[in-house]
N, C-alpha and C positions, 0 to 999 in steps of 0.2 A: 315732197313739196315741189320740188323745182321741176319734175316731170309733170305735175299738173300745171304749171305755168307755161312750160313749153307746149304741152299739147293744146292748151288754151289759145296759145299764141298762134300755132299752127291752124286751127280750126276756124280762125275767124275769115270770113271772106266777105268783102264788101258787095253789096247788092246794087245792083245798076238800077239807074233811076227808072227805066221802062218796066222793069220786073216788080217795082213795088205797088203795093195797093192803094188807090186813091185814099185820101186822109178821111173822106165823109163814109167810107164803107164800114159798117159794123162788123166786129169779128164774129165768126159763128161759135154756136156754144162749144163745139169740140176744141176750137183753137184757144178759147177763153179757158177752158179746163185744163189744157195741156199747158198755157202760160202760167197759169196758178200753180200746177204740180210742178212745173220747171222750176218756178220761182221758189217754191217750198224746198226743193231738193238742192238747189243752190244754197239757200240760207242755211240748211242744215250741215251742209258740207263745210261751209265757212265756219259755222260753230264747233264741229268737230276738230277742224284743223286748229282753231283757236284753243280748244281745251287740250289738244296733243301738246302744243308748245307750252301751255303752261305746265302741264305735268313733267314735262322733259325739264323745264327750269326749275321747279320746286325739287325735283328729284335729284337734279344735279347739286343744287344748294344744299340738299339734306345728306346726301352721301359722299361728299368731297370734303 
């Protein structure tokens, strides 16, 4: 879990204001699909980590 936090922290790069898209531009169909699948993957990863933590906690209590 620590590796994920470090990797995420390093991958963040602020976008300069001149490279941003105008707010009134509509995202393309491909961008919308990519954002949607990226959000889905992110949610699945969070759920997996949460479940792994719960299993560890319950097994620790059971077998100790």
